[in-house]
C-alpha positions, 0 to 999 in steps of 0.5 A, a space after each residue: 778496450 774490453 778487458 778479460 781476466 782469465 784466472 788459472 789460465 795455465 797454458 790455455 789462456 782464452 784467446 779472442 779474435 777481436 782486436 779491441 779485446 785484451 786478455 790477461 792470464 793469471 796463474 800461480 806459476 809462470 807458464 807461457 800464457 801467464 801474464 800475471 803470476 799470483 796465488 789466488 789464496 793471497 788477497 787482495 788481488 793485484 788489480 784496481 777496482 772495476 778493472 775488467 769487463 769479464 772474468 773467466 774461471 775455467 776449472 780453478 775455483 774448486 782449488 781455492 780454500 778462501 772461496 768466499 773472499 775470492 768471490 768478493 775480490 772478483 766482484 771488486 775488480 769487475 766493472 758494474 754489469 761485467 760478467 764472470 764466467 765460471 766452469 767447475 766440476 759437478 759435485 757428484 762427478 768423479 772428476 771432482 773427487 779424483 783430483 787431489 787438489 780439489 778442496 770444494 764441490 759445487 752444485 747448481 745452487 752454490 752461487 745463489 747465496 751471492 745472488 740473493 744477498 745471503 748474510 753469510 757470504 754478502 756484506 750487509 746482505 747486498 747481492 753481488 750478482 745477477 745469475 744470467 745462466 746456470 747450465 749443468 753439462 752431463 759429460 765432457 768425454 769423447 764417447 759419452 758426450 754424444 748423449 749431451 744433446 739428449 741428457 743436458 736438456 733433461 737435466 737442466 729442465 729441473 736442476 733441483 729435481 735432478 740433484 735430489 734424485 739422479 745426481 749420484 745415479 747419473 752424475 753430470 760432469 760440470 756446471 757453467 755459471 754466468 754471473 752479472 756483477 751488481 754494483 751501486 753506481 
């Protein structure tokens, strides 16, 4: 059985069409798609070590105050070589600033600290993840997203250049990360 945890699922829990996939929805309030009611600020999470093959966090991590400890918990409950998929607002996006419960901003390089084993965020300087994919998405809007096939490849050709020189002039909407869990077996 392939297990997926969809944190902050709300009423839109991820649905898989594969029969061998079990999706567990977690949110802090009870809603129809929520299987586990739990506040991500209260750690540890109520799951055993190495429980999930995949974790999905779709626009939830920007709401979490205790971000670094939560990332450690997501690492703990994900199996070795498991995947964590994250969607967050781009740091210069008006969506990032307009929502009253957002407490942090993300750049394409936010998870590099966990992938490089930076001492401030990783115990003993051991990396927690391999970065499998990092992709900046220009727009989610119905009209402006028609520019995505042109602008997304340009932005992602050199994300650092884009962030340094164009992020505030031509702000993107969101960032997608795909992280592979690294554990000593």
